N, C-alpha and C positions, 0 to 999 in steps of 0.2 A: 782137239784135246780128246784123250780117251776118257770115256765116262763109264767104263765096264766095272770100275772098282768103286763106283759111287751109287749109294742107295737113296731113294727119295721117299721120304715120308711126308704124306699129306694130312694135315690136321682138319678134319671135316666133322668134328663133332659138335660144333658150337650150335647154341639154341637160337642166336639172332633175335633177341627180344625186340631190338629197335627196328627189325623188319616185320613185326606183327602188323596185320594178321596174316600175311603170307607165310609166316613160319609157324603158324599154329597147326599146319596139316604137314610141313615139309621141312626137312633139314635145310638150314641155310645155304649149304653149297649146291642143294638140289633146285634151288630157285631157278626158274626159267629166265634166260637172257637171249636177247637178239633174235627171238622168233622160233629158234630151232636147237639152241643149246642150253646147258645148264651152267651155273657159275664154276663148278668144279671142272668143267670141260677146259677151261684155259690153263691153269697150272697143268692139269693132266696132259694136254696137247704139248706144252713147253716140254715137259719131261721126255714124251716120247719122240718128239721132233730132235732133241738134243741127244738121243741115243741112249738115254738112260734106261737100263734093261730091267731093273727091279724097282717097283714102286708099292709102298704099302699105304693103304688109305685107312685112317683111324676114324671110326664112326662111333657115335653115341646117341644124340638126341634125333628122333624121328630117323633112325638108321635104315628103316625099311625102304624109304624113299630113294636113298643112295644106293642101296643094294639092288634095288629093282633096275635103277639106271645102269649100274656097273656089272649087273648079273651076268651078261654075256660078253663081259670085257676080255681084253687081251690077257693072255696067260701070264704076262709080266705083272699084272695088277693083283696084289693080294688085299682082301677086305679084313680089317682088323677091328672088330666091334669091341666096345668095353663089356666088361661082365655084367651079368643081370643084376648081382647083388650091389647094393649101395656101396659097400667097401671096395668092391671091384671096379667101380666107374672111375672115369677119369676126372680128376680134381683140378687139373691145370693143364697147360700146354707140356710143360716139362714133365709132369706125372704121366701124360699119355705116352710119352717116349719111354720113360722109365719103365712102365709096365709092359712094354714090348721089347725088353732088352733081349730075351731069348730069342725072338724072332730075328733081331737084328744080328745077334752073335752067330746065328747059323749060317748067315750069308757072308760073314768076314769082310765087310767093307772097309776101305781105308777112309773114306768120308761118307758122311751122311747130310744129305740136302733136306732141310726141313722147311715146308711151305704152308702157308695158309691156303685152304681150298676154296676160298671165296673173293678173290681179287681179280680184277679185269685187266690183262696186259698179255703182250707176245715178248718173250724173252728167251734167249739162248743161253742156257745155264753153263755151256762149256765155256764161255767167256769169263764167268765169275769163277769157276773151278780152276781155270788156268791161272787167274790171278791168285787165289787162295793158295795153290801150290806153290807158285812162284814166290809168295812171301813167307812160305813155311809157316803158315798162320795156324793157330789153334782154332780160330773161329773167324769167319768173315760174314759180314752183314750187308746185304744190298740195301742202299740208300737212295733217296731222291729228295730233292729240294722242294720244300712246300712253302706257301705264304706264311709269313711269321705269325699272322693272326690264326693261323689254324695249327701251328705247331704243337699246341697244348694236347691235341688228340693222338700224338705219336709218341714213340720212343725217339728222343733227341739226343745226338751225340755231337762231341767235338773231335776234331782229328788233327794231326800234325801234318808236316809236308809230304810225308810219306804214306799218308792216308791210315795211319794206325790211329786206332781210337784211343782218346786220352780221357774222355768222360762220356757217361751214358746215364741219362735220366728217363725214366719211364712216365709219359704224359705229365711233364712238368707244368706247373701253374704259370710260372714266369719263364718260358723258354728263352735261352740266350743264343740259340742257334735254330736254323731252319732246316738242318740236315736230319732227315726222317728215316727211321726204320721202316722197311717194306714188309717186315715179317718173313723175310727170306734170309735163312742162314745155312752156312756151310760148316760143319765141325769136323775136326778129325776125330774119328769114332773112339779111339784109345782114350783121348781126353775127356770126350763128352760123357763116355761111360762112367768114368770116375766121379765127374761132376754130378751126375744124376744120382749116383749112390749116396754121395755126401748131401744133396738136397733132400732126397727122401728121408734121410735120418734127421733132418732139422725140423723141429716141431714148430719153429716160427716162420717157415718158408711157406709162401703161397704156391710154390711149384710152378712158376711161371718163367718163361725164357727171358722176358723182359725185366721183370722185377727181381728175379733171383739168380739165374743162370748167367746172364751176362755181367751183372755186377760182381758175382763171385769170381768170374774169370779175370776181370779188369783188377780185382783186388789182389788176386794172384799173380799180377803183372805178366798175364800170358798175351802171347802175340794175338791181338784181336785187330782186324782191319775192316775198312769200310769200302765197298765196291759200288761205284756211283752208277746209276742207271738214269738214261736220258730220255727214254721212250715213253709212250702212254701208259699210265698206270692208276687205277682207281680202286679205292676201298669202298665197296657199295654196301656197307654196314647199315645205312639207314634208308628209309623210304625216299628221302630227297636225293641221296646219292645215287641210288638205283635208278630213279627217274632221269636225272641229269646225264648219267652215263649212257643210258638209252638215247637221249637226245643227241649225244655227240655221234651216234651212228648216221644222223640224218643231215649233216651238213654237206656242202659241196665245195671242197671235197670233205668227206667225213673226218673227223678228227681220229676215229678208231676204225681200222679195217677189219671187218668181221672175221673173213677167212681168207687172209692173203695166200696167194698161190705158192709163195716161197716158204710159208709156215703155216700149213693147213691146219684147221681144226680136226681133232681126232677123239670124238667123244666115245668113252669106253673103249678106247684103243682102235676104234674103226675110223677110216677115212671117210668123211661124209661130205658130199657135193654141197655147196651153197645153193639152198633153195629160197633164198630171200630175194625178191625182185623190187627194184627201185621203181616207183610209180610218179609219174608227171603227166596226168591228165585230168580230165573232169572228175573222175571217181576218186583219185588218189593222188595228191600233190605232196612232194617233199616227204614221201612216205616210203617204208619197207613192208611188204606184203609176201607172206609165205606163198609159194606156188599152189598150196594145198588149203588155202583159205577161200571163203565165199563172201564177196562184197557187193550187196545190192545198194548199199547207202554210199556215203562218201567217207574219205579219211584225209586229214590234212595234218602233217608233220607228226605222223603217229606210226606205230609198229604193230602189224597184226600178224599173229603167230600162226603156227601150224594148227588146222582144225578150227580156226575161228570163223564164226558166222555173224555177219552184220546185215540187218534187215533193211527194208526199204525205208527211204525217207530218214534214216539215221545218219547222224553226223558225229563222227570221232575226230577230236581235235587235240593235239599236244599230249597225246596219251599212249599207253602201252597196253595192248590186249593180249594176254597170255594164252597159251595154248588151249584149244577146245572150248573157249569161253563163246557164249551165244548172246548176242545183242539183239534186241527185239526191234520192231518197227518203231519209226518215230521217236528215236532215242537220242538225246543230246548227251555227249560225253566230252569233258574238256579238264585237262590236267589231271589225269587219273591213271591209275594202274588197276586193271580189272584181273583179277587172279584166275589160275586155271580151272576150267570147268564152270566158271561162274555163269549163272544165266539172268540176264537183265531184261525185265518185263517190258512191254510195250508202253512208249510214252515216257518212260523214266528219265529224269534229268539228274545227272552226276557231274558236278561241277566243283573244281579245285581252283588253285591258282598256283603260280610259280613259288609262292611262299608257303602254300599248305595244299600238298598233293592229296588228292582223294583216292582211297584204296579200298577195294572190294577183294575179300580174301579168297584163297584157293578152295576148291571143293574135290573131295575125293572122287574117284572114278565111279564107285558105287551110288554116291548121292546123286552125282551128275546123271547117271542113266536111270535112276529110279524116281526122279522128279524131286526137287529138293526144295525144303522150307527156307526161304531166304530170312526169315525172322529169327532163326537160331544159329545161322553160320555166316550171315552177311554182315560186313563191317565197314564203316567208313571212317578213316583216321581223322580225328578232330581235336581241337584244343584240349577238350576234357576227357580224351579217351576215345573209345569207338562207339559211334552213333550207329543205329540201324539205318540201313540203305534201302531205298525203295526199288526192289528187284526180285524176281522170282522164276518160276518156270512157266 
């Protein structure tokens, strides 16, 4: 399928409040994943592997963390930050696209592919684009079946025998279907452009694709279709989901292949060799360790990222240690996410459970290098908010 006349727009401006404290210092799509990647690398790699030649990345919250990651990116990738003034900021997913109409117009795409920049999956968008064009659709939404008890978290739709969408409800309280939107849309640009202009002029609109644009299309009897996806896909918008998705990397076989040879990860447009090693010995069992981490202690069912240091007699179990974190000696960590650059003091005990994952927030590079005061930036996610954790430099 020829993708040269399709522009991809990655929505990467979200604040990610449900991922705090990790998102206190990083944009949600810039959160580390799998030891050597970031969340945005998944949809970005999907685009590049599918031959999509032009990609716009819309940034807003903590934009500098994404700009740093993508700064040396492929020339096909354009960063589109929100304006610095409040009235220039993106107020919704549809508003973000609306405020970049001039950028899109200059590229003259036939279709626009709109993606969330923080979902974990491998997908060939060419298949969806072929279906979209074959149906002469105004819009196509990629969908996946979810457990009915989870359906209220998603945009839910009903379809006819031809997969044409007959009804759509954003996060219904009592869902009647389990066919969920994945936040992946293809629009014919000429039709989407007109819709965005109408939506921007509507004072009652929240300027959101799920709440406003899709219902407006359906109300106008436009041809809107559902494209089914049956592969692995996870929305990692919560601490629990981020932890569980990481654990899916550790099975035998793993539910998610981190860097499949036929569909390589390409962070910032660059092909990167898989540097994660599966450990099955006395030091690390059922674990993934980056080849540039240092393990003096032991790891069980855990992921140790690039630049991580684990001191003597420390035990890390069922946990994710993000890049450049330092774990001292005689430390016990269980069911936790340790943020980038965090420093855990000797003898600390950080223990969560499958129902309540403990989280230590990220640290900026300057703080990490300069000696960091744990009691001002360290957090453990608890029932009543964020409690101070016992760790330091």
